N, C-alpha and C positions, 0 to 999 in steps of 0.2 A: 793254726792261728787263721780261720777266715779274714781276708779283709774287705771294707768295704769301699765298690765303686763309687768315689763321689765325682758326679758332672760340673765342669767348670760351669762359673757363672757370667753369664751373657751382661753386657755393657748397661744394658736396661733392669737383668736381676740386680746388679749389684749398686747400682742407684739406691731402689727399692729398700735394699737391708742395710745401707747407711742411712735412710731416712727415724730421728731418732722418737717420732710417737714408732716404727711399727720393732722396734730394737727388743722390746718387751714380747711383744707377741711372736713375733717370730722367732725366737728363743722355747718361746712354750709351745707351740706347733708340734716345733722341731724334735721335742720331747713328750710328747704326749704318748701316757701307758696307761693301759688298762687298770683301773684300782681294784684289787680284789674283795671281796666281800664275805659277809658268811653268810650260810645258806643252810636253812633247817630242813633235816631230813624227816620224811612225813611218817607219826606213829614210830616211830624206834629213840627208847628212851638210854638203849645200850647198844653195842654190839658183841653178840654172844655165836663167834662164828668159830669151826675148827679150822685145823688148815686145810687148803686146797677147797675149803668152802667159799661159795658165792652167793650174793644177794643183792639184787637190784632193788634199789629206794629209789622214791617219788621226793626231787623237791621241790621244798613249798614254797608256792612264790614266783613258778618258772611253768606256763601251761609247756606239759609233758616234757619238765626237765626231768632226768632219773640221770643215778649215777650207778658205776657195779663196784662193790665192795667184796673187795677178794682177799684174803688170808695165806697166807705163804712163810714160812720162816717164823710165826706166832707174829705175824707183824700184819695188818689189817691196812688197805691199801685202798682207796677211791679212784677209780678211772670212769671216763667215755666209758657207755652203756653200748656202745655195737662198733662194727668191725668198719675199720676205716675203709674198706674196697667195697663192698656192696649193703651195708647196715645190715648186718647180721645182727640179731641180739645174742651178746657175750654170755650172757646168762647158760646159755646152754652151749658154752664150749667146754674143751677139757684143761685143765689147771693141773702142772707137774710141781712134784717135791721143791725142785731148783726154783722155780717161778716163771713157765709158762705160759704161756693162755692161750689155747689155741683155738681159732673159729671151726663150729662144727662144719658150716657152710663149706667153704673153701680152702680150710688150711692155712689160713694165716698167721703166723703165731707173734704174741706181742710179750716182751717182758713186761713182767707186773711191776717191778719195783719204779721202773722208769716212764714205762709206758710206750717203749721204743721199739721196732719191728724189728724181731728176728726171724723170721719166712715170707715169702711172695702168700698173694698175690698183692697185700696191702703196702700203700705206700706212705703212707701220714701216718705218725705216731697217735696213741691215744692221748687225750688230755686225762694232767693225773692232779688230783685234788686234796690240800692238805687235810688233815681230819681233825675235828676238835668236840672232846665231851663235855658241859657244862651243862649245868640247871638244870638235870635231869635230860637232855635229850643230845642228839649228835649233829653236828654241823658239817659242813665242808667250807672250803674258803676257797674263793676263785670267781671267773667273771662271769654273766651273764653267756656270750658269746661263746665261749669255750664248754659252757656244758651245755646249751645246745647244739651246739657243731657237730658235737660227740669226735672232738678229732683236735689235735694241737696241727695248729699250718706250721710246714714244712718249712723252715728259715735258710736257703742253700746259696742268701745271696753272698757271691764274691769279684775278687778281679783279680782274675787268673794273671800270673806272676809266675818267673823263674824261668829255666830253661825246658824243666819236665815237660812233653807233650802227648797225652792220649789217646789216637785215635781211633775210633771205631766204625766200623764196617758193618751197617745198614741200619734199620732205626724200630724194630721189634719188641719184643718181654727181655728179653736180653741185656738190651741196650738201655732199656730205661734203669733196668735194676743195677749196668753195670755205673752210668753217670750218676743217677742219685747218689749210690753208694759211695761214690768216689769222693763227691762232695758234701758228704753225709758223714764221710771218714775224714774229714776236714784237709783234705787233698786241694791244694791251692796250684797246680799247675793247669798248662792247658788243656782244655777236652773239646776235640773234633769229632763230629759226629757227617759220616757221608754216608744218605739212604737213596735210592732210588724211585723212593716211592712217592719225593713230595710232599712231603705234611711230617709234621712232628707225631712220635712216640705215640700209639692209639691202643686202646682193649681190642684188640683183635678177635679176639671172642664173641665182642656184641653183632660181627658182620655176619655171620652165619647162626646165630641163636635171635636174631633181631632185624637183621638185614636193616641197618639205620647205616646210609652212606652223604651225615653230615658231618665233616671233621669233627667238627665244633663238639657235636654231642659223644664222640668216641674218644676224642684226646685225654689225654691224664691230664697235662698241663695246658696254661697257656705260654703264648708264644713269649711274655715276659720273663714267665718262672725261667725260661733259659737264658734269655737274653742278663737277669737279673744274675744269673749265676754262673756266667760269665760261659757255657756251654752254645757253642755253636754248631748250626747244623747247616750241612749243606745239599740241596738237590743233585746228588751225580750219581754217575756210574760208574766202578771199582775195571777197571782194566787189565791192570798188573801192578803185583807187590812184588818190589826188591828188595828183598829181606837184610842184602849183606849194605847197603845202604841208608835201610832204613825209611823207605819213598814208596809211596802209594803214587800210583797213573791214575787217573779219572776218562769220561769217556770227552768231558768239555775239551782234556788238553794240560789241565793244571796237574803241579804234582804238589804232595802232601808228608810234610817233614814226620818221624815220628820219634816218641822215645819208650815206650808202650805201644804195644797195636793190638787190639781186641778183633778178632773175627765173629760176625753175629749177624751175618748175611742170610740166615733165614733157610725157610721150603720154596722151593719154585716146584709149580700145582702142574700136575700131569694131564694131558691131555690126550684123549685115546688117537692111534696112528690111523684109523678109519675112515673110509670116505664120508664126508659130511661133516665130519667130529675133530677136524684137523681147524685148529683154532686160525680165525680170520677165514675158513670156507664156503661157511654160512653165516647170514647175522643172525642172533637171539639164539648162537649159541655159546653159552658159556662157563668156565672157571670162576672159583670165589677165594680170593687170597687180600682181594684190597678193596679200599674204598671204592676207585673207576668200576669193580667188577660188580661189588653191590649195584653201585651207579645205574649201571649199565640192564641190572636185574630190575631194579623199580622201576627204570623209563620202560621197559620189554613190556614189563606186568600192565602197568598203567592203572586202567581203573579195576584191573585182578576180573576175573571170569575166563583165567588163560589157560590150555590144555599145557600143563607140565609134567616136565620127567624129569628127574631128575636120576643120573645111573651114577651107581655106587651104594653102597649103605653102609655105608661106613659113619663114624660123627657127625663129619659137617653133612655127606648126604639126606643125613637122618634127619639132622639141626634144621636145614635151611628147607625140605621138605615139610615138617612142624610148620617153621615160622608164616609157609605160604599157603598152605591150607588154612591157617586162622584164619588169613583175605579173604576165602571166598574162592580160591583156586581149585580147577581142576589136577590134583597132583598122583602121580604115578611116579612110583622106587624099581629100579630097576639093579638086583645085586648075583652078586655070582655066589654066594654063598646059600646053605639053607635057611639060615635066620641070620635078620642084622647083626654085623659085629660078632656073627658066633667066632672068628678067627682068636680074638682079645678077651669076648666076654663068655664064651660057649655058647650049645644051643639056647641051654635051659631059660639061661638070661636074657638071650636074645629076642628069644619068643614074647617075653614082656617088653621089650620094647616095641616089637611091630604090633603085639595088640592094642598100646596106649597109642600108638601113631593111625593106628587101622581107626579106631575111634574116632578119632579126627576127621576121619575120612580121605586119609592117604592109599593108595592102591599100592600093594604088591607082583613084582615079579621076579622069584628068588629061583637059586638056582637056574640062569639064563645068562647067556651070552650076547652081546651086543651084534650085531653082522654090520649095520651100516645106516646113516643118515641120509633123510632125501630131501631135495628142496618144497619148498609152499608150492601146492597147483598156482594159489590167486597170486604168489611173489616169489617166484624162483630165485633171488637172492637170500631169499631168510627160510629154516629150515620149516620143515613140513610131519614130517614122522620119522620115528625111531623104527627102525626093523631091529627083530632079534632074529638069531640061528632057528628057532626051531620055526619061523616064519609067523610070529605074531608081528602085527606092525601096529604100533601103536601113536597115534596124528599126538602130536608137540605144535603148540607155538612158540614153545622155549625150551630148550635141555640146559640141562648143568649139570656138569662135569667135576664127581667130588670122586676121584679116582684116586686120592693120593698126592704125599709130595716129594719133593726128592731134595738133596742138600744144594742148596745155592752157592754151588762153588766154581762155577764155570773156572773165572778170574785167577783160578790158584793154579790150574791143569798143569802149568809149566813153570811152578814159581819154586820150582826146590823141596815145598812141602809135599810128601808120599799123601797118596788120601788112600782112603780103604776102599774095597768093591765096591760101597753101595754112594761113595764122592766125598764123603763124611771126611773130618778131619782129627784123626787121633790124639787125642790126651793123656793129661797124667790125672792124680787126684786134683790138684792144684787145679785144673783146664788149664796147663801151661802147654805150648805146644812142644814136645820132646825134639831135643837139635835144633832149637830157632829159640833162642834166648830175647827174653823178653815180648813175647807173641802167645796170646792165650785165645782160644777156641769156643765158642759159647752155644746154647739152643741148637736147633733143630741139623745148624752143621756137624757138632760135637760127639764122637762114640767115647766116651767116657767108661773108668772102673766102678761097676755098681757095687754097694757093698750090703746093701738093703739084705733083706733072708734069703737066699739060695746064691745070694751073687757072688759070695767071694772071688772079688773084682772081674768078675765079665766084663767085656766091652759090651756097650749098651748106645745104642744113638735112639732116646728118646724126644715124641714130640709132642712134650706138655706145654703150657704157657706157666705153670710154679717149676716145672724144673727151668725153663731158660731163667726166668729173672731172679732163680737163685742161685745159679753159677753164676751169672753177672754182679750179686753183693757179694759171690765169693769171691771173684776176680778182683771187683773193686775193692776189697779187704786185702787180698795179697798184693794188691800195687800204693796203697794209701798210708798202709803199715808192715814193711817185706819183713818184718821180724815175727809175725804177727804169729801164733800156734797155724798147725794144718787147718784147711775148710772145715768149716761144720758141715756135719754130715745132717740131709735133708732123706726123709721119705719122697719120693716123686708121686702128687695128685693132682684130679684132673675131676673137671665136674663136665656135665652134660642136661642140655633141653628138651628132654626126650619123651614130653608131653604130662611129668613130675621128673625134680629134678635128682638127675643121678650124681651121686659121691664115688668116688674110686681112688682107692691109694695101694701103693707098691707096685713091682713090675713084675711078670710073668718071665722072666729070663730066661730059665732053665722051663719054658711051659709048664702045664698045670696036668695035673693027673686026675681030680677030681673036682667038682665042682659041690659044697654043702650051700644049701639055699633054705634059711628058715624066716618063719613072718607069714605075712598075706598077700603072694604076688600077685593078686588079682584085686588089691586095694590102691595103688601096689604099697604096702610097706613090709619090706623084707631086708636082708644082709645076708650077701655072695660071699664066701670063704672060697678063695680058692687055692688047692692045694699040691704041693709035691711033695708025696711022700708023706711023712710027719708032720710036715714045715706049710705054715700059714704062706703066700707070697704076696698075696694080693687080697683086699676084701673092697666090697663095692655093697653099695644101699641106697634107697630108694624111701623117705616117709618117716626114718630111724637117727635120728642124727640124736648123739653123736658117736656114735658108733662108730665111722670112717674116720674122724677124727681121735679118737680113743686109740683104735689101729694101731694110723701112724704112729705116732706115742710110741705103744708098745714095742711096733716094728723096729723102732728107732734104738730102742733099750737090749733090743736084744729077748721080751719077755710075753712076744704074741704066744698062747696058748698053741699048745699043738691039734694036730687035724682030731686025734682021739682026744683032745678035750672038748673040742667043739662036739662033737657028735656025741658025749655027755652029756653035755648042755649045759657047759660052761660059761656065762657070759662076762664078756671081756669087759663089759663096765663095772662086772665090779674086780676085776684086778687091779689092785694098786701101780702105781704108775712110779719104779725106780728113778733116783735123781740120773743111775754113771749112763752114762750114755757107751755104747757097743757095737756103732757100726764104724 
């Protein structure tokens, strides 16, 4: 049971509390509760839904007030109508037989019966309302704020106690999944986060997609949220882990004890080891991983109208190019592939992405290799041009390198943990590090057994926001409930802003040998099925919700139609989703 922190009274506050004229008022204000009211649902006289069906209903008397009615297991539930992640309408989502509601945009999952979050990237649960049918109408019981906010505020207030100490290294998506999962799972031990980034956990996806440099606009929670939850976040860099003594040393000279350790140090952005492109050699050459990186780019761009060269045609490069061209800059992308992202997405789909970004004004040099960068003639301290190996010279006021990340595991190299060839940490299905009791690894540094389509337990490392957060939630559950069943399986999901919104689920762990593209790519309104033999291993879409969400749930249950089925025209939205999980 979570305990509430009670702050000691000062002498002045004690005197105020014992004044007789304030005794009644103080006890009343200290116990204020929102009064539930009954609100009529517009134009509904009864609820006629089949299992799995949804209906968004207007709430009378509340401007833009709505609720979502969902029927599962012969019972109708009233919930918030919008996903608590980015506000997607849940009426477009996918409902499963056991009562999971999956958002069509980014894959967040909620328990219909409780409103609780089941899968990332949502953090807050949905509000739940009692349904009353009377006098020829349908009513819900709740408070106005709960209806208009479309969420239930997550109360993780706690006063840490006992000898248990969870230490989390890193401050990204995996970390927020772990720490909120711990407190949400009624863990009352001490929680400490050590992050070198210097700020509380943020929505990192907004850095490349929107170039937001204000921590208050990208942070998931306020500082008081963590303070009230007794979660201590320190800015420092880990230099050493002593697994035998369960101690972590940091750059400032301090050491921290732990009973459970979660390694979530994330990825370190790579820079090209070429003249003029090594970090710090020339000004206005940037990587993109942190808020200071974005601030540097924003400051250099200034009033816009700059010539910007983005090196790398992967997701980060494409997203930042799209964001910068919208601000009236001259943007050129240099990529080694034939089409942007064709290694992951294939040439046909990569060509669609390129077309969308080109319409916005971005120029491309594909199948190109960079030779060097040279200084500006007007200011030799700054970059002035990027030179390609074919002799092309691209003038540049700003250069952004989006050439990938590697696991940030330098501090583990002499620790006794064997690192994989790419520097990552191998883990089991519970994300525990084999041979190291009470140690877990999650996120960009973790190589874990993949059991999605065609996975068969193959070790993979996936750099997706949702994957890291779901892994953090899984580890939190293992720590808070050590006797719980094995971790709940999930399908990797990611999204991107590329002139239109891309949705993607699955993983091409063994590669793919065909891409079946259906729809109208020119709109763009399409679905792409990535196949290996007869198995659909991944699905991507644009403007075709909820195909991705449906595919993820079918994959999770081993019921995704085969390649032959897709070629014959089987519509996956018409395939029923069984309750049994087969991952």
